[in-house]
C-alpha positions in Angstrom: -19.5 -22.2 -16.1 -18.2 -18.6 -16.7 -18.1 -16.3 -13.7 -20.9 -13.7 -13.7 -19.1 -10.5 -12.8 -19.4 -6.7 -13.0 -16.3 -4.7 -13.9 -15.6 -1.8 -11.7 -15.0 0.4 -14.7 -18.6 -0.1 -15.8 -19.8 1.7 -12.7 -17.8 4.9 -13.4 -20.6 6.6 -15.4 -22.7 6.5 -12.2 -20.1 8.6 -10.4 -19.4 11.3 -13.0 -22.3 13.7 -12.3 -21.2 14.8 -8.8 -17.5 15.1 -9.5 -15.9 18.3 -10.7 -12.8 17.8 -12.9 -13.7 14.1 -13.2 -10.6 11.8 -13.4 -11.4 8.3 -14.5 -8.2 6.8 -13.1 -8.7 8.4 -9.6 -12.4 7.3 -9.6 -11.5 3.7 -10.5 -8.8 3.6 -7.8 -11.3 4.9 -5.2 -13.9 2.4 -6.4 -11.5 -0.6 -6.1 -10.4 0.6 -2.7 -14.0 1.0 -1.6 -14.8 -2.6 -2.8 -11.9 -4.0 -0.8 -12.9 -2.2 2.4 -16.6 -3.1 2.0 -15.9 -6.8 1.5 -13.2 -7.0 4.2 -15.3 -5.3 6.8 -18.7 -6.8 6.0 -17.6 -10.3 4.8 -20.5 -10.1 2.4 -18.6 -11.9 -0.3 -18.8 -15.6 0.5 -19.4 -18.5 -1.9 -19.0 -22.2 -2.1 -16.0 -23.4 -4.1 -16.3 -26.1 -6.7 -16.6 -29.4 -4.8 -13.3 -31.1 -4.1 -12.5 -34.8 -4.3 -11.8 -36.3 -0.9 -8.6 -38.5 -0.9 -8.6 -41.1 1.9 -6.4 -40.1 4.8 -5.2 -36.8 3.1 -4.8 -34.0 5.6 -4.2 -31.0 3.4 -6.1 -29.7 0.4 -5.3 -26.8 -2.0 -8.2 -24.4 -2.4 -8.6 -22.5 -5.7 -10.9 -19.9 -7.3 -11.2 -18.3 -10.7 -11.8 -14.9 -9.1 -9.1 -12.3 -8.8 -9.4 -12.3 -5.1 -7.8 -13.7 -1.9 -9.3 -16.0 0.7 -10.0 -14.3 4.0 -11.3 -17.3 6.0 -13.3 -20.5 5.8 -16.9 -19.9 6.5 -18.0 -23.5 6.7 -17.2 -27.0 5.4 -19.5 -29.8 4.5 -18.4 -33.4 4.3 -20.4 -35.6 1.9 -20.7 -39.3 1.5 -21.0 -40.9 -2.0 -24.7 -41.2 -1.3 -25.0 -37.5 -0.4 -23.3 -36.6 -3.7 -25.6 -38.9 -5.7 -28.7 -37.6 -4.1 -27.6 -33.9 -4.0 -27.7 -33.7 -0.2 -25.6 -31.1 1.7 -23.9 -33.7 3.9 -22.5 -33.0 7.3 -21.4 -29.6 8.6 -17.9 -29.9 10.2 -17.1 -28.2 13.4 -14.6 -25.4 12.8 -12.4 -26.7 15.6 -11.3 -29.5 13.3 -9.8 -27.6 10.4 -7.8 -24.4 9.7 -6.9 -22.3 6.8 -3.2 -21.9 6.1 -3.0 -18.7 4.0 -3.0 -18.2 1.2 -5.0 -21.3 0.0 -4.4 -24.5 2.0 -7.1 -26.3 4.0 -5.6 -28.5 6.8 -7.7 -30.9 8.8 -6.5 -31.5 12.3 -5.5 -35.0 13.1 -8.7 -35.7 15.1 -10.7 -35.5 11.9 -9.1 -36.6 8.6 -11.5 -38.1 6.1 -10.7 -41.8 5.7 -12.9 -42.6 2.7 -12.4 -41.3 -0.8 -15.4 -39.5 -2.2 -15.6 -37.7 -5.6 -16.9 -34.2 -4.9 -17.2 -35.0 -1.2 -15.6 -31.8 0.2 -17.6 -28.6 -0.1 -15.9 -25.5 1.2 -17.5 -22.1 1.6 -15.0 -19.3 1.7 -15.1 -15.6 2.6 -13.3 -13.6 -0.2 -11.5 -10.2 -0.1 -10.6 -8.4 -3.3 -6.9 -7.9 -4.0 -5.2 -4.6 -5.1 -5.6 -5.8 -8.7 -9.3 -6.8 -8.5 -11.3 -4.9 -11.2 -14.4 -7.0 -11.1 -16.7 -8.4 -8.5 -19.5 -11.0 -8.6 -22.7 -9.8 -10.3 -24.8 -10.9 -7.3 -22.7 -9.0 -4.9 -22.7 -5.8 -7.0 -26.4 -6.1 -7.6 -27.0 -6.0 -3.9 -24.2 -3.7 -2.6 -23.0 -1.5 -5.4 -24.7 1.5 -3.9 -22.7 1.2 -0.7 -19.4 0.6 -2.5 -20.0 3.6 -4.8 -21.0 5.6 -1.7 -17.6 4.9 -0.1 -15.7 5.8 -3.2 -17.6 9.0 -3.7 -17.1 10.1 -0.1 -13.4 9.9 -0.7 -13.4 11.7 -4.0 -15.6 14.6 -2.7 -14.1 14.9 0.7 -12.3 18.2 -0.2 -14.4 19.7 -3.0 -17.8 19.0 -1.6 -17.7 17.8 2.1 -21.4 18.0 2.6 -22.1 15.8 -0.4 -19.3 13.5 0.7 -20.9 13.1 4.1 -24.2 12.1 2.4 -22.4 9.4 0.4 -20.6 8.2 3.5 -23.9 7.8 5.3 -25.1 5.6 2.5 -22.0 3.5 2.7 -22.3 3.1 6.5 -26.0 2.1 6.1 -25.2 -0.5 3.5 -22.2 -1.8 5.4 -24.4 -2.4 8.4 -27.0 -4.2 6.3 -24.3 -6.4 4.8 -22.8 -7.3 8.2 -26.3 -8.4 9.3 -26.8 -10.4 6.1 -23.4 -12.1 6.5 -24.2 -13.2 10.0 -27.6 -14.5 8.8 -25.8 -16.4 5.9 -27.8 -14.5 3.2 -25.9 -15.5 0.1 -27.0 -17.3 -3.1 -24.4 -19.9 -2.2 -24.8 -20.5 1.5 -26.0 -23.7 3.2 -26.6 -25.4 6.5 -26.5 -28.9 8.0 -25.6 -31.0 11.0 -22.4 -30.6 12.8 -19.9 -33.4 13.1 -18.6 -33.4 16.6 -15.2 -35.1 17.2 -14.1 -36.0 20.6 -10.3 -35.4 20.3 -8.0 -33.5 18.0 -4.6 -32.0 18.0 -3.1 -29.2 15.9 
């Protein structure tokens, strides 16, 4: 399924009216930078990756995404049995103590918990994303909810010298939206979030 995204460049017309001597390149850079800061600070961009096949006794898995973005951290992992997959159940939520992310994209289970049964589509990983320097598009759901805040940050930078009062107004909008996003992230408000039971393992080692 194709990614549903919004290109940063498509938001530029919304920024033109308040900028004297409008420079599209500068505005785009400010918008990209604002998107990175917003996502990094709020952790509002989190989604489940495509389900991964569990290989019996395999300790490490490579994580991948079609987005132009980098992984910041693992938000949660669900382990599914074949029966869970067949019946579209969430499976079991794994305690974070039993896995780690090796940047940029390797999931490593600690030796106290390594799946011993192969399951097609049995590993569901939810990741927190951060845009890279080259990211020029963000998920449509994210921009639909938080574009006002991201634009606010970009505009506060662009107007800091020419119109500081207006810049402060935009910065206030950014800070308000950032605060909302932080709360939503803690409450797991995302179209791709889930919940389940925690697998508790008695022993593990790094």
